[in-house]
Backbone as XML, in Angstrom:
<?xml version="1.0"?>
<chain id="A" units="angstrom">
  <residue number="1" name="UNK">
    <atom name="N" x="0.582" y="-1.170" z="-0.594"/>
    <atom name="CA" x="0.069" y="-0.167" z="0.114"/>
    <atom name="C" x="0.811" y="1.090" z="-0.141"/>
  </residue>
  <residue number="2" name="UNK">
    <atom name="N" x="1.760" y="0.975" z="0.771"/>
    <atom name="CA" x="2.804" y="2.508" z="0.521"/>
    <atom name="C" x="3.439" y="2.461" z="-0.633"/>
  </residue>
  <residue number="3" name="UNK">
    <atom name="N" x="3.833" y="1.528" z="-1.254"/>
    <atom name="CA" x="4.318" y="1.693" z="-2.663"/>
    <atom name="C" x="3.505" y="2.390" z="-3.246"/>
  </residue>
  <residue number="4" name="UNK">
    <atom name="N" x="2.187" y="2.681" z="-3.378"/>
    <atom name="CA" x="1.075" y="2.941" z="-4.643"/>
    <atom name="C" x="0.627" y="4.436" z="-3.569"/>
  </residue>
  <residue number="5" name="UNK">
    <atom name="N" x="1.015" y="4.836" z="-2.449"/>
    <atom name="CA" x="0.678" y="5.739" z="-1.751"/>
    <atom name="C" x="1.891" y="7.098" z="-2.232"/>
  </residue>
  <residue number="6" name="UNK">
    <atom name="N" x="3.101" y="6.302" z="-2.061"/>
    <atom name="CA" x="4.043" y="7.084" z="-2.870"/>
    <atom name="C" x="3.908" y="7.345" z="-4.223"/>
  </residue>
  <residue number="7" name="UNK">
    <atom name="N" x="3.475" y="6.399" z="-5.260"/>
    <atom name="CA" x="3.521" y="6.643" z="-6.326"/>
    <atom name="C" x="2.350" y="7.773" z="-6.931"/>
  </residue>
  <residue number="8" name="UNK">
    <atom name="N" x="1.198" y="7.569" z="-6.205"/>
    <atom name="CA" x="0.371" y="8.721" z="-6.212"/>
    <atom name="C" x="0.848" y="10.199" z="-5.469"/>
  </residue>
  <residue number="9" name="UNK">
    <atom name="N" x="1.500" y="10.127" z="-4.724"/>
    <atom name="CA" x="2.178" y="11.433" z="-4.185"/>
    <atom name="C" x="2.757" y="11.747" z="-5.383"/>
  </residue>
  <residue number="10" name="UNK">
    <atom name="N" x="3.746" y="11.430" z="-6.254"/>
    <atom name="CA" x="4.580" y="11.778" z="-7.330"/>
    <atom name="C" x="3.556" y="12.092" z="-8.350"/>
  </residue>
  <residue number="11" name="UNK">
    <atom name="N" x="2.540" y="11.969" z="-8.519"/>
    <atom name="CA" x="1.360" y="12.626" z="-9.610"/>
    <atom name="C" x="1.475" y="14.134" z="-9.746"/>
  </residue>
  <residue number="12" name="UNK">
    <atom name="N" x="0.828" y="14.312" z="-10.742"/>
    <atom name="CA" x="0.717" y="15.921" z="-10.993"/>
    <atom name="C" x="-0.738" y="15.713" z="-10.719"/>
  </residue>
  <residue number="13" name="UNK">
    <atom name="N" x="-1.114" y="16.916" z="-10.338"/>
    <atom name="CA" x="-2.968" y="17.346" z="-10.340"/>
    <atom name="C" x="-3.679" y="16.462" z="-11.535"/>
  </residue>
  <residue number="14" name="UNK">
    <atom name="N" x="-3.275" y="16.898" z="-12.648"/>
    <atom name="CA" x="-4.416" y="16.185" z="-13.675"/>
    <atom name="C" x="-4.189" y="14.475" z="-13.639"/>
  </residue>
  <residue number="15" name="UNK">
    <atom name="N" x="-2.999" y="14.421" z="-13.113"/>
    <atom name="CA" x="-3.042" y="12.520" z="-13.217"/>
    <atom name="C" x="-3.639" y="12.041" z="-12.015"/>
  </residue>
  <residue number="16" name="UNK">
    <atom name="N" x="-3.772" y="12.881" z="-10.846"/>
    <atom name="CA" x="-4.447" y="12.409" z="-9.720"/>
    <atom name="C" x="-6.310" y="12.359" z="-9.920"/>
  </residue>
  <residue number="17" name="UNK">
    <atom name="N" x="-6.702" y="13.522" z="-10.550"/>
    <atom name="CA" x="-7.646" y="13.840" z="-11.344"/>
    <atom name="C" x="-8.313" y="12.635" z="-11.774"/>
  </residue>
  <residue number="18" name="UNK">
    <atom name="N" x="-7.351" y="12.127" z="-12.857"/>
    <atom name="CA" x="-7.850" y="11.088" z="-13.731"/>
    <atom name="C" x="-8.039" y="9.821" z="-12.941"/>
  </residue>
  <residue number="19" name="UNK">
    <atom name="N" x="-7.018" y="9.427" z="-12.141"/>
    <atom name="CA" x="-7.129" y="8.314" z="-10.866"/>
    <atom name="C" x="-8.479" y="8.309" z="-10.532"/>
  </residue>
  <residue number="20" name="UNK">
    <atom name="N" x="-8.966" y="9.510" z="-9.663"/>
    <atom name="CA" x="-9.623" y="9.752" z="-8.924"/>
    <atom name="C" x="-11.102" y="9.815" z="-9.704"/>
  </residue>
  <residue number="21" name="UNK">
    <atom name="N" x="-11.304" y="10.144" z="-10.825"/>
    <atom name="CA" x="-12.407" y="9.499" z="-12.440"/>
    <atom name="C" x="-12.511" y="8.039" z="-12.280"/>
  </residue>
  <residue number="22" name="UNK">
    <atom name="N" x="-11.353" y="7.501" z="-12.446"/>
    <atom name="CA" x="-11.508" y="6.045" z="-12.750"/>
    <atom name="C" x="-12.097" y="5.316" z="-11.563"/>
  </residue>
  <residue number="23" name="UNK">
    <atom name="N" x="-11.912" y="5.685" z="-10.709"/>
    <atom name="CA" x="-11.622" y="4.994" z="-9.455"/>
    <atom name="C" x="-13.633" y="5.316" z="-9.134"/>
  </residue>
  <residue number="24" name="UNK">
    <atom name="N" x="-13.948" y="6.457" z="-9.163"/>
    <atom name="CA" x="-15.244" y="6.954" z="-8.859"/>
    <atom name="C" x="-16.266" y="6.007" z="-9.984"/>
  </residue>
  <residue number="25" name="UNK">
    <atom name="N" x="-15.589" y="5.859" z="-10.987"/>
    <atom name="CA" x="-16.457" y="5.293" z="-12.171"/>
    <atom name="C" x="-16.852" y="4.103" z="-12.075"/>
  </residue>
  <residue number="26" name="UNK">
    <atom name="N" x="-15.606" y="3.214" z="-11.237"/>
    <atom name="CA" x="-15.859" y="1.802" z="-10.773"/>
    <atom name="C" x="-16.346" y="1.067" z="-10.052"/>
  </residue>
  <residue number="27" name="UNK">
    <atom name="N" x="-16.894" y="2.401" z="-9.242"/>
    <atom name="CA" x="-17.702" y="2.121" z="-8.382"/>
    <atom name="C" x="-19.412" y="1.642" z="-8.260"/>
  </residue>
  <residue number="28" name="UNK">
    <atom name="N" x="-19.674" y="0.701" z="-8.324"/>
    <atom name="CA" x="-21.354" y="0.622" z="-8.818"/>
    <atom name="C" x="-22.296" y="1.209" z="-7.952"/>
  </residue>
  <residue number="29" name="UNK">
    <atom name="N" x="-22.960" y="1.809" z="-8.374"/>
    <atom name="CA" x="-24.484" y="2.427" z="-7.542"/>
    <atom name="C" x="-25.077" y="1.528" z="-6.924"/>
  </residue>
  <residue number="30" name="UNK">
    <atom name="N" x="-25.544" y="1.656" z="-5.562"/>
    <atom name="CA" x="-26.348" y="0.554" z="-4.822"/>
    <atom name="C" x="-27.795" y="0.804" z="-5.397"/>
  </residue>
  <residue number="31" name="UNK">
    <atom name="N" x="-28.446" y="-0.373" z="-5.563"/>
    <atom name="CA" x="-29.810" y="-0.791" z="-5.989"/>
    <atom name="C" x="-30.873" y="0.166" z="-4.899"/>
  </residue>
  <residue number="32" name="UNK">
    <atom name="N" x="-31.482" y="1.140" z="-5.422"/>
    <atom name="CA" x="-32.493" y="1.631" z="-4.375"/>
    <atom name="C" x="-33.811" y="0.877" z="-4.711"/>
  </residue>
  <residue number="33" name="UNK">
    <atom name="N" x="-34.879" y="1.083" z="-3.563"/>
    <atom name="CA" x="-36.086" y="0.833" z="-4.059"/>
    <atom name="C" x="-36.828" y="1.193" z="-4.108"/>
  </residue>
  <residue number="34" name="UNK">
    <atom name="N" x="-37.453" y="1.469" z="-5.062"/>
    <atom name="CA" x="-38.446" y="2.080" z="-5.652"/>
    <atom name="C" x="-39.904" y="2.269" z="-4.724"/>
  </residue>
  <residue number="35" name="UNK">
    <atom name="N" x="-40.580" y="3.417" z="-4.960"/>
    <atom name="CA" x="-41.931" y="3.627" z="-4.048"/>
    <atom name="C" x="-42.665" y="2.516" z="-4.353"/>
  </residue>
  <residue number="36" name="UNK">
    <atom name="N" x="-42.851" y="1.620" z="-5.463"/>
    <atom name="CA" x="-43.416" y="1.018" z="-5.170"/>
    <atom name="C" x="-43.534" y="-0.661" z="-4.380"/>
  </residue>
  <residue number="37" name="UNK">
    <atom name="N" x="-42.050" y="-0.681" z="-4.759"/>
    <atom name="CA" x="-41.558" y="-1.480" z="-3.636"/>
    <atom name="C" x="-41.642" y="-1.433" z="-2.215"/>
  </residue>
  <residue number="38" name="UNK">
    <atom name="N" x="-41.847" y="0.020" z="-1.826"/>
    <atom name="CA" x="-42.451" y="0.314" z="-0.210"/>
    <atom name="C" x="-43.205" y="-0.515" z="0.435"/>
  </residue>
  <residue number="39" name="UNK">
    <atom name="N" x="-43.287" y="-0.595" z="1.364"/>
    <atom name="CA" x="-44.394" y="-1.284" z="2.269"/>
    <atom name="C" x="-45.511" y="-0.031" z="2.315"/>
  </residue>
  <residue number="40" name="UNK">
    <atom name="N" x="-47.090" y="-0.424" z="2.055"/>
    <atom name="CA" x="-47.685" y="0.296" z="2.534"/>
    <atom name="C" x="-48.518" y="0.335" z="3.945"/>
  </residue>
  <residue number="41" name="UNK">
    <atom name="N" x="-49.168" y="1.317" z="4.011"/>
    <atom name="CA" x="-49.824" y="1.605" z="4.756"/>
    <atom name="C" x="-50.533" y="0.376" z="5.629"/>
  </residue>
  <residue number="42" name="UNK">
    <atom name="N" x="-51.646" y="-0.348" z="4.563"/>
    <atom name="CA" x="-52.366" y="-1.164" z="4.938"/>
    <atom name="C" x="-51.492" y="-2.404" z="5.202"/>
  </residue>
  <residue number="43" name="UNK">
    <atom name="N" x="-50.174" y="-2.714" z="4.957"/>
    <atom name="CA" x="-49.657" y="-3.801" z="5.128"/>
    <atom name="C" x="-49.324" y="-3.632" z="6.957"/>
  </residue>
  <residue number="44" name="UNK">
    <atom name="N" x="-49.470" y="-2.799" z="7.550"/>
    <atom name="CA" x="-49.086" y="-2.556" z="8.829"/>
    <atom name="C" x="-50.408" y="-2.296" z="9.590"/>
  </residue>
  <residue number="45" name="UNK">
    <atom name="N" x="-51.392" y="-2.583" z="9.333"/>
    <atom name="CA" x="-52.866" y="-2.425" z="9.864"/>
    <atom name="C" x="-53.041" y="-2.616" z="11.107"/>
  </residue>
  <residue number="46" name="UNK">
    <atom name="N" x="-52.304" y="-3.482" z="11.751"/>
    <atom name="CA" x="-52.283" y="-4.119" z="13.085"/>
    <atom name="C" x="-51.474" y="-3.685" z="13.959"/>
  </residue>
  <residue number="47" name="UNK">
    <atom name="N" x="-50.639" y="-2.422" z="13.438"/>
    <atom name="CA" x="-49.339" y="-1.616" z="14.114"/>
    <atom name="C" x="-50.269" y="-0.620" z="14.677"/>
  </residue>
  <residue number="48" name="UNK">
    <atom name="N" x="-49.888" y="-0.228" z="16.141"/>
    <atom name="CA" x="-50.487" y="0.992" z="17.032"/>
    <atom name="C" x="-49.866" y="1.941" z="16.364"/>
  </residue>
  <residue number="49" name="UNK">
    <atom name="N" x="-50.667" y="3.074" z="16.056"/>
    <atom name="CA" x="-49.935" y="4.116" z="15.418"/>
    <atom name="C" x="-50.191" y="5.263" z="16.165"/>
  </residue>
  <residue number="50" name="UNK">
    <atom name="N" x="-49.833" y="5.231" z="17.681"/>
    <atom name="CA" x="-49.967" y="5.974" z="19.075"/>
    <atom name="C" x="-48.682" y="6.671" z="18.669"/>
  </residue>
  <residue number="51" name="UNK">
    <atom name="N" x="-48.968" y="7.913" z="18.859"/>
    <atom name="CA" x="-47.711" y="9.087" z="18.724"/>
    <atom name="C" x="-47.128" y="9.387" z="20.065"/>
  </residue>
  <residue number="52" name="UNK">
    <atom name="N" x="-46.268" y="9.856" z="20.164"/>
    <atom name="CA" x="-45.385" y="10.099" z="21.405"/>
    <atom name="C" x="-44.888" y="11.598" z="21.596"/>
  </residue>
  <residue number="53" name="UNK">
    <atom name="N" x="-45.192" y="12.221" z="22.477"/>
    <atom name="CA" x="-44.002" y="13.192" z="22.567"/>
    <atom name="C" x="-42.832" y="12.960" z="22.738"/>
  </residue>
  <residue number="54" name="UNK">
    <atom name="N" x="-41.653" y="13.818" z="22.647"/>
    <atom name="CA" x="-40.333" y="13.466" z="22.634"/>
    <atom name="C" x="-39.906" y="13.320" z="23.884"/>
  </residue>
  <residue number="55" name="UNK">
    <atom name="N" x="-40.401" y="13.974" z="24.756"/>
    <atom name="CA" x="-40.511" y="13.568" z="26.192"/>
    <atom name="C" x="-40.620" y="12.070" z="26.462"/>
  </residue>
  <residue number="56" name="UNK">
    <atom name="N" x="-42.064" y="11.553" z="25.832"/>
    <atom name="CA" x="-42.342" y="10.331" z="26.066"/>
    <atom name="C" x="-41.521" y="9.604" z="25.669"/>
  </residue>
  <residue number="57" name="UNK">
    <atom name="N" x="-40.763" y="10.002" z="24.387"/>
    <atom name="CA" x="-40.332" y="8.883" z="23.295"/>
    <atom name="C" x="-39.143" y="8.258" z="24.248"/>
  </residue>
  <residue number="58" name="UNK">
    <atom name="N" x="-38.160" y="9.840" z="24.736"/>
    <atom name="CA" x="-37.080" y="9.865" z="25.418"/>
    <atom name="C" x="-37.061" y="8.327" z="26.671"/>
  </residue>
  <residue number="59" name="UNK">
    <atom name="N" x="-38.225" y="8.731" z="27.168"/>
    <atom name="CA" x="-38.710" y="8.269" z="28.306"/>
    <atom name="C" x="-38.430" y="6.260" z="28.297"/>
  </residue>
  <residue number="60" name="UNK">
    <atom name="N" x="-39.448" y="6.367" z="27.249"/>
    <atom name="CA" x="-39.506" y="4.781" z="26.930"/>
    <atom name="C" x="-38.314" y="4.260" z="26.334"/>
  </residue>
  <residue number="61" name="UNK">
    <atom name="N" x="-37.342" y="5.279" z="25.268"/>
    <atom name="CA" x="-36.185" y="4.756" z="25.076"/>
    <atom name="C" x="-35.476" y="4.284" z="26.379"/>
  </residue>
  <residue number="62" name="UNK">
    <atom name="N" x="-35.154" y="5.195" z="27.171"/>
    <atom name="CA" x="-34.108" y="5.157" z="28.391"/>
    <atom name="C" x="-34.843" y="4.028" z="29.149"/>
  </residue>
  <residue number="63" name="UNK">
    <atom name="N" x="-36.025" y="3.959" z="29.296"/>
    <atom name="CA" x="-36.689" y="2.520" z="29.991"/>
    <atom name="C" x="-36.456" y="1.231" z="29.236"/>
  </residue>
  <residue number="64" name="UNK">
    <atom name="N" x="-36.099" y="1.072" z="28.214"/>
    <atom name="CA" x="-35.568" y="0.185" z="26.907"/>
    <atom name="C" x="-34.315" y="-0.035" z="27.373"/>
  </residue>
  <residue number="65" name="UNK">
    <atom name="N" x="-33.500" y="0.913" z="27.368"/>
    <atom name="CA" x="-31.756" y="0.829" z="27.622"/>
    <atom name="C" x="-31.329" y="0.161" z="29.116"/>
  </residue>
  <residue number="66" name="UNK">
    <atom name="N" x="-32.258" y="1.025" z="29.921"/>
    <atom name="CA" x="-32.199" y="0.401" z="31.249"/>
    <atom name="C" x="-32.515" y="-1.210" z="31.296"/>
  </residue>
  <residue number="67" name="UNK">
    <atom name="N" x="-33.382" y="-1.213" z="30.800"/>
    <atom name="CA" x="-34.020" y="-3.048" z="31.006"/>
    <atom name="C" x="-32.773" y="-3.678" z="30.582"/>
  </residue>
  <residue number="68" name="UNK">
    <atom name="N" x="-32.229" y="-3.801" z="29.192"/>
    <atom name="CA" x="-31.252" y="-3.955" z="28.736"/>
    <atom name="C" x="-30.039" y="-4.207" z="29.800"/>
  </residue>
  <residue number="69" name="UNK">
    <atom name="N" x="-29.405" y="-3.022" z="30.005"/>
    <atom name="CA" x="-27.959" y="-3.221" z="30.881"/>
    <atom name="C" x="-28.587" y="-3.909" z="32.524"/>
  </residue>
  <residue number="70" name="UNK">
    <atom name="N" x="-29.391" y="-3.755" z="32.713"/>
    <atom name="CA" x="-30.448" y="-4.530" z="34.092"/>
    <atom name="C" x="-30.277" y="-5.919" z="33.730"/>
  </residue>
  <residue number="71" name="UNK">
    <atom name="N" x="-30.403" y="-6.168" z="32.515"/>
    <atom name="CA" x="-30.553" y="-7.610" z="32.215"/>
    <atom name="C" x="-29.162" y="-8.321" z="32.057"/>
  </residue>
  <residue number="72" name="UNK">
    <atom name="N" x="-28.535" y="-7.557" z="31.554"/>
    <atom name="CA" x="-26.904" y="-7.435" z="31.354"/>
    <atom name="C" x="-26.260" y="-8.044" z="32.621"/>
  </residue>
  <residue number="73" name="UNK">
    <atom name="N" x="-26.612" y="-7.194" z="33.317"/>
    <atom name="CA" x="-25.834" y="-7.487" z="34.942"/>
    <atom name="C" x="-26.362" y="-8.621" z="35.646"/>
  </residue>
  <residue number="74" name="UNK">
    <atom name="N" x="-27.705" y="-9.027" z="35.402"/>
    <atom name="CA" x="-27.945" y="-10.255" z="36.247"/>
    <atom name="C" x="-27.696" y="-11.093" z="35.638"/>
  </residue>
  <residue number="75" name="UNK">
    <atom name="N" x="-26.962" y="-11.193" z="34.459"/>
    <atom name="CA" x="-26.510" y="-12.443" z="33.781"/>
    <atom name="C" x="-25.333" y="-13.184" z="34.378"/>
  </residue>
</chain>
């Protein structure tokens, strides 16, 4: 790796730009899901749609975290 690092350091700016362009072109983009692949609200009809205030959400999260750590201490 140090060999290639030294080689790149010795390149001029146009060569570095060309190298970066080649590297970027070689990376395949990730395949994203289309909106049609996204789950619909009907798919989760049995889920609770209760909304929480930020304070309630924080308290629920902290309770879960405490339960996890308390459970680990007991093991």
